[in-house]
All heavy atoms as an XYZ file, in Angstrom:
838
protein
N       0.835     -1.151     -0.002
C      -0.005     -0.010      0.000
C       0.883      1.234      0.000
O       1.848      1.327      0.775
C      -0.875     -0.016      1.238
C      -1.799      1.207      1.300
S      -2.691      1.417      2.838
C      -3.774      0.022      2.856
N       0.617      2.200     -0.869
C       1.417      3.398     -0.932
C       0.963      4.421      0.143
O      -0.175      4.459      0.571
C       1.341      4.078     -2.306
O       0.013      4.513     -2.529
N       1.952      5.169      0.588
C       1.689      6.153      1.645
C       1.034      7.403      1.040
O       1.402      7.865     -0.046
C       3.018      6.542      2.265
C       2.831      7.357      3.514
C       4.174      7.589      4.213
O       4.967      6.635      4.331
O       4.430      8.740      4.563
N       0.026      7.941      1.713
C      -0.652      9.166      1.257
C       0.167     10.369      1.746
O       0.475     10.475      2.941
C      -2.106      9.231      1.814
C      -2.759     10.529      1.415
C      -2.881      8.004      1.305
N       0.487     11.285      0.831
C       1.265     12.463      1.294
C       0.464     13.366      2.197
O      -0.782     13.404      2.167
C       1.609     13.178     -0.008
C       0.596     12.689     -1.001
C       0.200     11.325     -0.550
N       1.164     14.123      3.045
C       0.520     15.101      3.921
C       0.070     16.358      3.186
O      -0.817     17.074      3.661
C       1.455     15.500      5.058
C       1.729     14.347      6.003
O       0.904     13.416      6.090
O       2.811     14.391      6.615
N       0.707     16.662      2.072
C       0.460     17.883      1.341
C       0.143     17.536     -0.107
O       0.808     16.755     -0.740
C       1.696     18.798      1.412
O       2.017     19.042      2.790
C       1.390     20.136      0.742
N      -0.862     18.236     -0.648
C      -1.230     18.108     -2.063
C      -1.034     19.490     -2.700
O      -1.300     20.507     -2.087
C      -2.671     17.681     -2.239
C      -2.934     16.289     -1.812
C      -3.325     16.042     -0.473
C      -2.801     15.231     -2.665
C      -3.579     14.758     -0.040
C      -3.042     13.922     -2.225
C      -3.437     13.689     -0.964
N      -0.558     19.533     -3.943
C      -0.365     20.762     -4.660
C      -1.287     20.753     -5.871
O      -1.350     19.804     -6.627
C       1.070     20.872     -5.159
C       2.065     20.878     -4.032
C       2.651     19.711     -3.557
C       2.393     22.064     -3.407
C       3.574     19.685     -2.522
C       3.331     22.081     -2.365
C       3.907     20.921     -1.931
O       4.786     20.937     -0.906
N      -1.999     21.869     -6.045
C      -2.865     22.052     -7.203
C      -2.425     23.251     -7.965
O      -2.130     24.323     -7.356
C      -4.341     22.235     -6.759
C      -5.000     21.066     -6.055
C      -6.410     21.488     -5.617
C      -5.063     19.861     -6.984
N      -2.409     23.131     -9.300
C      -2.000     24.257    -10.120
C      -3.205     25.180    -10.343
O      -4.206     24.762    -10.920
C      -1.445     23.792    -11.451
O      -1.319     24.882    -12.317
N      -3.137     26.355     -9.871
C      -4.170     27.399    -10.153
C      -3.558     28.404    -11.124
O      -4.020     29.510    -11.263
C      -4.586     28.099     -8.879
C      -5.250     27.201     -7.849
C      -5.623     28.017     -6.614
C      -6.446     26.530     -8.412
N      -2.552     27.978    -11.819
C      -1.624     28.840    -12.407
C      -1.826     29.366    -13.777
O      -2.725     29.022    -14.425
N      -0.946     30.187    -14.087
C      -0.926     30.875    -15.341
C      -0.209     30.004    -16.394
O       0.983     29.807    -16.299
C      -0.230     32.231    -15.033
C       0.693     32.915    -15.947
C       0.219     33.114    -17.318
O      -0.924     33.296    -17.548
O       1.025     33.114    -18.213
N      -0.993     29.411    -17.222
C      -0.462     28.804    -18.445
C       0.498     27.662    -18.149
O       1.575     27.616    -18.720
C       0.195     29.871    -19.265
C       0.186     29.559    -20.725
O      -0.543     28.730    -21.150
N       0.987     30.228    -21.469
N       0.191     26.760    -17.309
C       0.962     25.490    -17.034
C       2.191     25.646    -16.209
O       2.769     24.712    -15.809
C       1.398     24.744    -18.299
S       0.322     24.776    -19.671
N       2.666     26.849    -15.986
C       3.925     27.030    -15.305
C       3.942     26.406    -13.899
O       4.898     25.683    -13.613
C       4.271     28.545    -15.171
C       5.620     28.874    -14.520
C       6.788     28.214    -15.282
C       5.810     30.379    -14.451
N       2.969     26.567    -13.043
C       3.012     25.920    -11.732
C       3.069     24.393    -11.853
O       3.850     23.808    -11.140
C       1.738     26.398    -11.057
C       1.422     27.723    -11.682
C       1.823     27.530    -13.128
N       2.348     23.784    -12.759
C       2.401     22.351    -12.939
C       3.779     21.921    -13.325
O       4.335     20.942    -12.789
C       1.401     21.913    -14.043
C       0.144     21.281    -13.459
O       0.043     21.134    -12.266
O      -0.720     20.947    -14.282
N       4.458     22.607    -14.259
C       5.756     22.240    -14.716
C       6.790     22.380    -13.586
O       7.675     21.556    -13.459
C       6.152     23.136    -15.909
C       5.394     22.768    -17.153
O       4.854     21.642    -17.274
N       5.269     23.698    -18.033
N       6.664     23.403    -12.773
C       7.563     23.613    -11.631
C       7.429     22.494    -10.623
O       8.430     21.913    -10.152
C       7.375     24.971    -10.985
C       7.842     26.091    -11.932
C       8.103     25.069     -9.640
C       7.454     27.492    -11.503
N       6.194     22.142    -10.333
C       5.967     21.012     -9.381
C       6.557     19.733     -9.916
O       7.186     18.987     -9.166
C       4.472     20.875     -9.092
C       3.853     22.041     -8.316
C       2.286     21.908     -8.298
C       4.391     22.086     -6.902
N       6.346     19.441    -11.189
C       6.896     18.231    -11.777
C       8.449     18.230    -11.675
O       9.020     17.166    -11.432
C       6.461     18.071    -13.224
C       5.110     17.489    -13.354
C       4.842     17.055    -14.811
N       3.400     17.095    -15.008
C       2.699     18.035    -15.601
N       3.299     19.042    -16.142
N       1.360     17.982    -15.687
N       9.054     19.350    -11.975
C      10.534     19.410    -11.895
C      11.088     19.102    -10.544
O      12.190     18.631    -10.449
C      10.980     20.866    -12.275
C      11.428     20.972    -13.707
C      11.981     22.342    -13.958
N      10.945     23.069    -14.621
C      10.820     24.386    -14.617
N      11.651     25.106    -13.938
N       9.838     24.991    -15.213
N      10.276     19.341     -9.507
C      10.702     19.021     -8.153
C      10.162     17.677     -7.669
O      10.249     17.378     -6.477
C      10.260     20.177     -7.188
C      10.952     21.430     -7.424
N      12.233     21.666     -6.916
C      10.658     22.556     -8.141
C      12.635     22.834     -7.293
N      11.701     23.381     -8.014
N       9.647     16.873     -8.607
C       9.211     15.534     -8.259
C       7.944     15.476     -7.452
O       7.704     14.488     -6.794
N       7.168     16.554     -7.463
C       5.919     16.610     -6.702
C       4.754     16.265     -7.592
O       4.669     16.744     -8.726
C       5.707     18.007     -6.107
C       6.808     18.432     -5.131
C       6.697     19.922     -4.788
C       6.745     17.596     -3.862
N       3.859     15.488     -7.058
C       2.670     15.102     -7.855
C       1.718     16.272     -7.984
O       1.538     17.068     -7.057
C       1.934     13.954     -7.113
C       0.771     13.440     -7.930
C       0.083     12.276     -7.216
O       0.530     11.834     -6.154
O      -0.904     11.774     -7.800
N       1.138     16.405     -9.185
C       0.185     17.476     -9.392
C      -1.135     16.838     -9.894
O      -1.155     15.667    -10.283
C       0.669     18.479    -10.447
O       0.800     17.827    -11.722
C       1.963     19.107    -10.043
N      -2.162     17.575     -9.858
C      -3.464     17.112    -10.307
C      -3.974     18.125    -11.345
O      -3.807     19.302    -11.191
C      -4.444     17.075     -9.142
C      -4.013     16.169     -8.047
C      -3.223     16.642     -6.995
C      -4.367     14.865     -8.028
C      -2.804     15.806     -6.013
C      -3.940     14.036     -7.019
C      -3.190     14.469     -5.999
N      -4.553     17.638    -12.394
C      -5.079     18.496    -13.422
C      -6.309     19.248    -12.870
O      -7.176     18.693    -12.242
C      -5.511     17.741    -14.684
O      -4.359     17.256    -15.309
N      -6.307     20.550    -13.133
C      -7.459     21.359    -12.827
C      -7.819     22.158    -14.045
O      -7.056     22.170    -15.041
C      -7.185     22.364    -11.653
O      -6.273     23.363    -12.147
C      -6.576     21.650    -10.452
N      -8.895     22.885    -14.012
C      -9.276     23.702    -15.150
C      -8.189     24.794    -15.413
O      -8.041     25.281    -16.539
C     -10.658     24.330    -14.868
C     -10.569     25.382    -13.778
C     -11.231     24.934    -16.140
N      -7.398     25.082    -14.404
C      -6.401     26.127    -14.559
C      -5.043     25.607    -15.058
O      -4.198     26.371    -15.396
C      -6.148     26.811    -13.174
C      -7.404     27.278    -12.513
C      -7.982     26.585    -11.479
C      -8.021     28.431    -12.962
C      -9.141     27.007    -10.888
C      -9.191     28.897    -12.388
C      -9.767     28.171    -11.324
O     -10.929     28.588    -10.783
N      -4.904     24.290    -15.094
C      -3.594     23.706    -15.396
C      -3.108     24.067    -16.820
O      -1.886     24.072    -17.035
C      -3.650     22.174    -15.276
O      -3.940     21.844    -13.909
N      -3.961     24.226    -17.756
C      -3.512     24.539    -19.090
C      -4.249     25.705    -19.664
O      -4.539     25.840    -20.855
C      -3.681     23.352    -19.979
O      -5.035     22.941    -20.053
N      -4.556     26.671    -18.789
C      -5.199     27.905    -19.232
C      -4.507     29.094    -18.652
O      -3.588     28.977    -17.830
N      -4.857     30.261    -19.162
C      -4.360     31.506    -18.625
C      -5.448     32.187    -17.858
O      -6.558     32.403    -18.389
C      -3.865     32.408    -19.774
C      -3.019     33.588    -19.299
C      -2.562     34.435    -20.471
N      -2.069     33.757    -21.612
C      -0.794     33.435    -21.837
N       0.135     33.733    -20.950
N      -0.426     32.822    -22.937
N      -5.193     32.527    -16.623
C      -6.231     33.056    -15.718
C      -5.595     34.052    -14.749
O      -4.416     34.355    -14.818
C      -6.822     31.870    -14.965
O      -7.862     32.282    -14.148
N      -6.409     34.497    -13.824
C      -5.895     35.310    -12.743
C      -6.820     34.996    -11.516
O      -7.807     34.295    -11.659
C      -5.835     36.809    -13.035
C      -7.184     37.390    -13.338
O      -8.165     37.206    -12.579
N      -7.277     38.131    -14.420
N      -6.510     35.497    -10.360
C      -7.234     35.128     -9.143
C      -8.694     35.633     -9.268
O      -9.588     34.973     -8.737
C      -6.545     35.604     -7.872
C      -7.160     34.930     -6.645
C      -6.547     37.117     -7.769
C      -6.935     33.433     -6.561
N      -8.930     36.741     -9.892
C     -10.308     37.270    -10.006
C     -11.157     36.301    -10.810
O     -12.316     36.024    -10.471
C     -10.347     38.661    -10.619
C      -9.730     39.718     -9.682
O     -10.000     39.601     -8.442
O      -9.010     40.583    -10.146
N     -10.608     35.795    -11.920
C     -11.336     34.824    -12.737
C     -11.621     33.541    -11.902
O     -12.684     32.981    -11.991
C     -10.574     34.454    -14.018
C     -10.292     35.552    -14.961
C      -9.409     35.377    -16.033
C     -10.890     36.810    -14.823
C      -9.172     36.350    -16.924
C     -10.607     37.816    -15.740
C      -9.750     37.588    -16.788
O      -9.473     38.584    -17.681
N     -10.594     33.098    -11.217
C     -10.754     31.910    -10.344
C     -11.862     32.063     -9.365
O     -12.670     31.171     -9.184
C      -9.424     31.557     -9.667
N     -11.924     33.214     -8.701
C     -13.007     33.445     -7.713
C     -14.361     33.455     -8.409
O     -15.351     32.944     -7.876
C     -12.761     34.748     -6.981
C     -11.531     34.721     -6.066
C     -11.264     36.140     -5.542
C     -11.724     33.778     -4.897
N     -14.464     34.097     -9.593
C     -15.734     34.127    -10.303
C     -16.160     32.732    -10.730
O     -17.307     32.338    -10.600
C     -15.592     35.074    -11.515
C     -16.888     35.426    -12.182
N     -16.928     36.235    -13.263
C     -18.155     35.078    -11.963
C     -18.202     36.390    -13.661
N     -18.936     35.648    -12.886
N     -15.226     31.969    -11.321
C     -15.494     30.579    -11.701
C     -16.006     29.758    -10.540
O     -17.007     29.058    -10.610
C     -14.241     29.957    -12.287
C     -13.904     30.300    -13.676
C     -12.387     30.041    -13.951
C     -14.749     29.526    -14.675
N     -15.317     29.874     -9.400
C     -15.681     29.122     -8.197
C     -17.089     29.498     -7.723
O     -17.880     28.691     -7.348
C     -14.682     29.356     -7.063
C     -13.323     28.718     -7.306
C     -13.340     27.228     -7.036
O     -14.067     26.775     -6.142
O     -12.598     26.553     -7.736
N     -17.368     30.844     -7.752
C     -18.667     31.291     -7.209
C     -19.830     30.773     -8.078
O     -20.961     30.705     -7.555
C     -18.679     32.813     -7.190
O     -18.821     33.387     -8.471
N     -19.584     30.446     -9.312
C     -20.636     29.923    -10.200
C     -20.541     28.421    -10.422
O     -21.193     27.875    -11.310
C     -20.591     30.639    -11.548
C     -20.897     32.113    -11.481
C     -20.937     32.770    -12.831
O     -20.270     32.297    -13.765
O     -21.614     33.777    -12.914
N     -19.681     27.779     -9.622
C     -19.469     26.306     -9.803
C     -19.107     25.919    -11.211
O     -19.544     24.881    -11.713
C     -20.684     25.518     -9.318
C     -20.871     25.632     -7.822
O     -19.855     25.703     -7.103
O     -22.045     25.612     -7.344
N     -18.416     26.781    -11.929
C     -17.902     26.543    -13.281
C     -19.043     26.343    -14.285
O     -18.850     25.780    -15.371
C     -16.981     25.304    -13.310
C     -15.778     25.481    -12.402
C     -15.857     25.094    -11.043
C     -14.620     26.054    -12.879
C     -14.774     25.264    -10.220
C     -13.548     26.227    -12.026
C     -13.634     25.858    -10.709
O     -12.570     26.045     -9.854
N     -20.239     26.808    -13.963
C     -21.419     26.540    -14.799
C     -21.313     27.093    -16.200
O     -21.890     26.492    -17.116
C     -22.650     27.134    -14.110
N     -20.579     28.173    -16.417
C     -20.565     28.803    -17.751
C     -19.186     28.668    -18.427
O     -18.951     29.279    -19.476
C     -20.902     30.262    -17.653
C     -22.285     30.460    -17.074
C     -22.428     30.789    -15.682
C     -23.436     30.244    -17.821
C     -23.704     30.943    -15.138
C     -24.690     30.422    -17.255
C     -24.797     30.781    -15.939
O     -26.055     30.897    -15.406
N     -18.279     27.934    -17.868
C     -16.934     27.828    -18.348
C     -16.892     27.344    -19.827
O     -16.125     27.864    -20.613
C     -16.078     26.920    -17.516
C     -14.607     26.766    -17.944
C     -13.880     28.103    -17.852
C     -13.910     25.744    -17.091
N     -17.689     26.367    -20.152
C     -17.711     25.797    -21.521
C     -18.939     26.216    -22.297
O     -19.206     25.671    -23.369
C     -17.611     24.305    -21.452
C     -16.306     23.797    -20.861
C     -16.346     22.248    -20.692
C     -15.107     24.196    -21.669
N     -19.667     27.219    -21.852
C     -20.850     27.681    -22.524
C     -20.467     28.361    -23.877
O     -19.708     29.332    -23.897
C     -21.612     28.691    -21.679
O     -22.673     29.260    -22.388
N     -20.999     27.805    -24.960
C     -20.707     28.371    -26.273
C     -21.093     29.838    -26.398
O     -20.514     30.567    -27.164
C     -21.494     27.555    -27.358
C     -21.011     26.111    -27.475
C     -19.580     25.991    -27.985
O     -19.236     26.657    -28.932
N     -18.802     25.142    -27.349
N     -22.032     30.256    -25.573
C     -22.465     31.673    -25.612
C     -21.300     32.639    -25.273
O     -21.257     33.747    -25.768
C     -23.584     31.833    -24.544
C     -24.077     33.256    -24.397
C     -25.206     33.261    -23.350
C     -25.705     34.710    -23.127
N     -26.745     34.721    -22.126
N     -20.364     32.179    -24.448
C     -19.278     33.068    -24.017
C     -17.893     32.761    -24.632
O     -16.924     33.518    -24.430
C     -19.164     32.967    -22.507
C     -20.390     33.399    -21.761
C     -21.185     32.472    -21.157
C     -20.768     34.753    -21.750
C     -22.340     32.866    -20.517
C     -21.912     35.146    -21.091
C     -22.704     34.199    -20.513
O     -23.864     34.588    -19.871
N     -17.786     31.714    -25.413
C     -16.504     31.311    -25.991
C     -16.291     32.001    -27.327
O     -17.165     32.188    -28.113
C     -16.472     29.796    -26.224
C     -16.557     28.976    -24.931
C     -16.591     27.450    -25.325
C     -15.484     29.238    -23.957
N     -15.014     32.408    -27.543
C     -14.660     33.021    -28.864
C     -13.173     32.805    -29.081
O     -12.417     32.498    -28.182
C     -14.985     34.518    -28.817
C     -14.148     35.385    -27.930
C     -13.074     36.126    -28.433
C     -14.388     35.419    -26.595
C     -12.289     36.905    -27.578
C     -13.597     36.221    -25.726
C     -12.574     36.910    -26.261
O     -11.798     37.697    -25.421
N     -12.779     32.963    -30.366
C     -11.391     32.839    -30.718
C     -10.658     34.170    -30.618
O     -11.268     35.227    -30.916
C     -11.229     32.340    -32.167
C     -11.581     30.871    -32.347
C     -12.706     30.492    -33.033
C     -10.752     29.871    -31.844
C     -13.021     29.137    -33.195
C     -11.071     28.541    -32.004
C     -12.212     28.189    -32.693
O     -12.473     26.840    -32.851
N      -9.437     34.125    -30.157
C      -8.580     35.295    -30.073
C      -7.160     34.860    -30.431
O      -6.973     33.676    -30.734
C      -8.628     35.837    -28.649
C      -8.122     37.273    -28.512
O      -7.827     37.883    -29.561
O      -8.012     37.785    -27.369
N      -6.241     35.761    -30.479
C      -4.849     35.447    -30.809
C      -3.890     35.959    -29.733
O      -4.124     37.066    -29.205
C      -4.476     36.022    -32.161
C      -5.102     35.276    -33.320
N      -6.338     35.537    -33.746
C      -4.635     34.247    -34.019
C      -6.634     34.721    -34.735
N      -5.602     33.917    -34.924
N      -2.896     35.173    -29.429
C      -1.767     35.573    -28.619
C      -0.576     35.456    -29.545
O      -0.145     34.354    -29.846
C      -1.604     34.703    -27.379
C      -0.344     35.080    -26.619
C      -2.816     34.755    -26.502
N      -0.115     36.593    -30.086
C       0.869     36.550    -31.135
C       0.243     35.819    -32.361
O      -0.862     36.115    -32.738
N       0.910     34.821    -32.861
C       0.413     34.069    -33.979
C      -0.478     32.853    -33.534
O      -1.136     32.268    -34.368
C       1.592     33.513    -34.799
N      -0.522     32.566    -32.273
C      -1.255     31.424    -31.793
C      -2.764     31.793    -31.593
O      -3.087     32.792    -31.035
C      -0.703     30.930    -30.459
N      -3.605     30.926    -32.129
C      -5.042     31.074    -31.941
C      -5.438     30.361    -30.672
O      -5.073     29.213    -30.424
C      -5.783     30.465    -33.159
C      -7.276     30.642    -33.119
C      -7.874     30.293    -34.502
C      -8.670     29.028    -34.364
N      -9.375     28.692    -35.625
N      -6.165     31.080    -29.795
C      -6.626     30.547    -28.526
C      -8.100     30.819    -28.363
O      -8.705     31.587    -29.060
C      -5.883     31.175    -27.349
C      -4.401     30.875    -27.416
C      -6.143     32.650    -27.267
N      -8.716     30.055    -27.468
C     -10.125     30.237    -27.119
C     -10.176     30.958    -25.795
O      -9.441     30.645    -24.882
C     -10.881     28.874    -27.013
C     -12.322     29.088    -26.544
C     -10.846     28.120    -28.339
N     -11.072     31.937    -25.706
C     -11.302     32.694    -24.477
C     -12.737     32.597    -24.097
O     -13.600     32.403    -24.908
C     -10.911     34.135    -24.642
C      -9.461     34.400    -24.846
C      -9.149     35.888    -24.741
N      -7.826     36.202    -25.210
C      -6.714     36.097    -24.490
N      -6.816     35.669    -23.231
N      -5.553     36.426    -24.951
N     -13.010     32.760    -22.806
C     -14.355     32.863    -22.275
C     -14.551     34.302    -21.828
O     -13.920     34.722    -20.856
C     -14.585     31.861    -21.141
C     -15.981     31.879    -20.645
O     -16.559     32.918    -20.403
N     -16.573     30.694    -20.445
N     -15.405     35.013    -22.486
C     -15.611     36.438    -22.179
C     -16.400     36.680    -20.876
O     -16.415     37.746    -20.355
C     -16.280     37.187    -23.347
C     -17.702     36.831    -23.628
C     -18.339     37.679    -24.708
N     -17.547     37.908    -25.891
C     -17.568     37.192    -26.983
N     -18.361     36.170    -27.095
N     -16.775     37.489    -28.000
N     -17.124     35.672    -20.357
C     -17.826     35.828    -19.137
C     -16.869     36.118    -17.986
O     -17.196     36.869    -17.047
C     -18.665     34.591    -18.836
C     -19.535     34.752    -17.544
C     -20.478     33.584    -17.365
N     -21.286     33.744    -16.193
C     -22.421     34.426    -16.096
N     -22.907     34.955    -17.233
N     -23.103     34.459    -14.995
N     -15.710     35.514    -18.046
C     -14.709     35.725    -17.010
C     -13.641     36.647    -17.497
O     -12.586     36.283    -17.923
C     -14.135     34.354    -16.630
C     -15.181     33.362    -16.248
C     -15.600     32.377    -17.121
C     -15.867     33.510    -15.043
C     -16.641     31.540    -16.798
C     -16.935     32.652    -14.710
C     -17.290     31.661    -15.602
O     -18.307     30.850    -15.265
N     -13.962     37.955    -17.519
C     -13.008     38.946    -18.016
C     -12.955     40.195    -17.145
O     -12.215     41.122    -17.459
C     -13.370     39.328    -19.461
O     -14.676     39.810    -19.535
N     -13.732     40.238    -16.043
C     -13.636     41.374    -15.148
C     -12.617     41.116    -14.050
O     -12.686     40.091    -13.372
C     -15.016     41.645    -14.519
C     -16.020     42.083    -15.527
C     -17.342     42.398    -14.930
C     -18.327     42.780    -16.027
N     -19.684     42.654    -15.706
N     -11.667     41.988    -13.935
C     -10.618     41.792    -12.915
C     -10.078     43.173    -12.475
O     -10.257     44.190    -13.100
C      -9.447     41.031    -13.590
N      -9.460     43.150    -11.281
C      -8.810     44.348    -10.789
C      -7.739     44.766    -11.753
O      -7.179     43.940    -12.512
C      -8.161     44.038     -9.403
C      -9.192     43.886     -8.308
O     -10.312     44.407     -8.456
O      -8.879     43.175     -7.343
N      -7.401     46.050    -11.760
C      -6.415     46.588    -12.657
C      -4.998     46.410    -12.141
O      -4.266     47.338    -11.960
C      -6.745     48.067    -12.885
C      -5.892     48.686    -14.035
O      -5.417     47.907    -14.883
O      -5.714     49.921    -14.010
N      -4.679     45.163    -11.828
C      -3.332     44.840    -11.268
C      -2.587     43.821    -12.107
O      -1.429     43.534    -11.805
C      -3.473     44.345     -9.815
C      -4.288     43.062     -9.740
C      -4.015     45.407     -8.898
C      -4.313     42.361     -8.402
N      -3.227     43.308    -13.158
C      -2.597     42.237    -13.946
C      -2.063     42.773    -15.255
O      -2.504     43.813    -15.778
C      -3.671     41.158    -14.262
C      -4.370     40.609    -13.022
C      -5.648     41.005    -12.679
C      -3.686     39.771    -12.171
C      -6.261     40.526    -11.550
C      -4.287     39.252    -11.051
C      -5.564     39.667    -10.752
O      -6.216     39.163     -9.605
N      -1.085     42.051    -15.789
C      -0.599     42.346    -17.130
C      -1.739     42.115    -18.117
O      -2.698     41.334    -17.839
C       0.562     41.349    -17.504
C       1.812     41.593    -16.647
C       2.516     42.899    -16.977
O       2.425     43.350    -18.143
O       3.101     43.500    -16.073
N      -1.701     42.765    -19.252
C      -2.775     42.678    -20.229
C      -3.078     41.236    -20.651
O      -4.231     40.859    -20.855
C      -2.403     43.517    -21.459
N      -2.041     40.394    -20.762
C      -2.245     39.046    -21.203
C      -3.066     38.224    -20.188
O      -3.732     37.273    -20.605
C      -0.903     38.370    -21.399
C      -0.837     37.149    -22.344
C      -1.488     37.473    -23.699
C       0.579     36.704    -22.535
N      -3.061     38.586    -18.939
C      -3.847     37.876    -17.920
C      -5.193     38.561    -17.637
O      -5.830     38.216    -16.699
C      -3.061     37.770    -16.628
C      -1.949     36.777    -16.650
C      -0.713     37.283    -17.367
O      -0.458     38.460    -17.384
N       0.029     36.361    -17.937
N      -5.593     39.463    -18.456
C      -6.844     40.176    -18.204
C      -7.704     40.342    -19.485
O      -8.427     41.320    -19.646
C      -6.603     41.522    -17.510
O      -5.666     42.281    -18.245
N      -7.593     39.388    -20.362
C      -8.345     39.393    -21.632
C      -9.467     38.325    -21.614
O      -9.995     38.000    -22.699
C      -7.439     39.088    -22.818
C      -6.431     40.207    -23.028
O      -6.664     41.347    -22.664
N      -5.297     39.843    -23.587
N      -9.822     37.763    -20.480
C     -10.802     36.687    -20.408
C     -10.063     35.404    -20.186
O      -8.925     35.238    -20.509
N     -10.785     34.451    -19.493
C     -10.158     33.157    -19.252
C      -9.738     32.530    -20.548
O     -10.523     32.416    -21.464
C     -11.151     32.243    -18.518
C     -10.515     30.928    -18.118
C      -9.954     30.795    -16.869
C     -10.508     29.887    -19.003
C      -9.373     29.578    -16.507
C      -9.931     28.681    -18.640
C      -9.360     28.497    -17.406
N      -8.515     32.116    -20.653
C      -7.934     31.577    -21.889
C      -7.689     30.105    -21.816
O      -7.019     29.632    -20.892
C      -6.623     32.316    -22.184
C      -5.941     31.840    -23.448
C      -4.582     32.525    -23.579
O      -4.523     33.737    -23.482
O      -3.588     31.809    -23.784
N      -8.188     29.400    -22.810
C      -7.850     27.982    -22.984
C      -6.604     27.887    -23.871
O      -6.745     27.884    -25.096
C      -9.012     27.190    -23.601
C     -10.250     27.142    -22.717
C     -11.191     28.164    -22.809
C     -10.414     26.145    -21.813
C     -12.327     28.116    -22.005
C     -11.540     26.083    -21.001
C     -12.523     27.120    -21.120
N      -5.459     27.908    -23.269
C      -4.207     28.041    -23.986
C      -3.922     26.842    -24.888
O      -3.404     27.020    -26.006
C      -3.033     28.254    -23.001
O      -3.428     29.306    -22.128
C      -1.773     28.609    -23.710
N      -4.208     25.677    -24.447
C      -3.762     24.428    -25.188
C      -4.941     23.575    -25.695
O      -4.689     22.497    -26.172
C      -2.891     23.577    -24.242
C      -1.651     24.309    -23.787
N      -0.658     24.686    -24.633
C      -1.317     24.717    -22.564
C       0.301     25.295    -23.935
N      -0.117     25.346    -22.681
N      -6.129     24.030    -25.574
C      -7.262     23.234    -25.968
C      -8.257     24.103    -26.716
O      -8.645     25.179    -26.273
C      -7.974     22.625    -24.765
C      -7.115     21.779    -23.941
N      -6.704     20.498    -24.301
C      -6.468     22.005    -22.747
C      -5.905     19.986    -23.415
N      -5.743     20.896    -22.469
N      -8.704     23.594    -27.869
C      -9.729     24.270    -28.647
C     -11.091     23.734    -28.262
O     -11.600     22.803    -28.880
C      -9.498     24.108    -30.151
C     -10.437     24.954    -31.009
O     -11.498     25.387    -30.494
O     -10.133     25.102    -32.202
N     -11.655     24.286    -27.195
C     -12.954     23.764    -26.658
C     -14.124     24.132    -27.536
O     -15.229     23.622    -27.343
C     -13.169     24.216    -25.188
C     -12.093     23.636    -24.314
C     -13.176     25.751    -25.082
N     -13.889     25.047    -28.508
C     -14.964     25.349    -29.466
C     -15.055     24.255    -30.500
O     -16.121     23.662    -30.746
C     -14.769     26.695    -30.139
C     -14.908     27.834    -29.115
C     -15.767     26.929    -31.303
C     -14.550     29.246    -29.644
N     -13.940     23.892    -31.105
C     -13.881     22.869    -32.125
C     -14.164     21.460    -31.577
O     -14.658     20.604    -32.252
C     -12.550     22.866    -32.863
N     -13.788     21.265    -30.324
C     -13.947     19.951    -29.686
C     -15.364     19.722    -29.142
O     -15.663     18.633    -28.674
C     -12.952     19.784    -28.534
C     -11.520     19.668    -29.022
O     -11.313     19.420    -30.204
O     -10.595     19.892    -28.206
N     -16.218     20.741    -29.230
C     -17.549     20.629    -28.633
C     -18.417     19.701    -29.421
O     -18.254     19.428    -30.575
C     -18.232     21.993    -28.555
């Protein structure tokens, strides 16, 4: 029987970086909605308050670009304090998944 760790780490992070750092240090991570997206704490609080009910709603999803890369954003989650870099305040971003085409 394997031992259960005392501490668990979840990536709430910006564009996979926290997951990659945890892996580099040999720590187990768990996939979350934030693991491969671009977000900020205000979006996370809004998502949590609505139990993620509108995260994949076609009504709020649209294509955008980050440089040459095409990404999907959710415009429902785009209100945030004016403390973030522009890239983290354009709406919740699905950086590595096309949830519009995959629907």
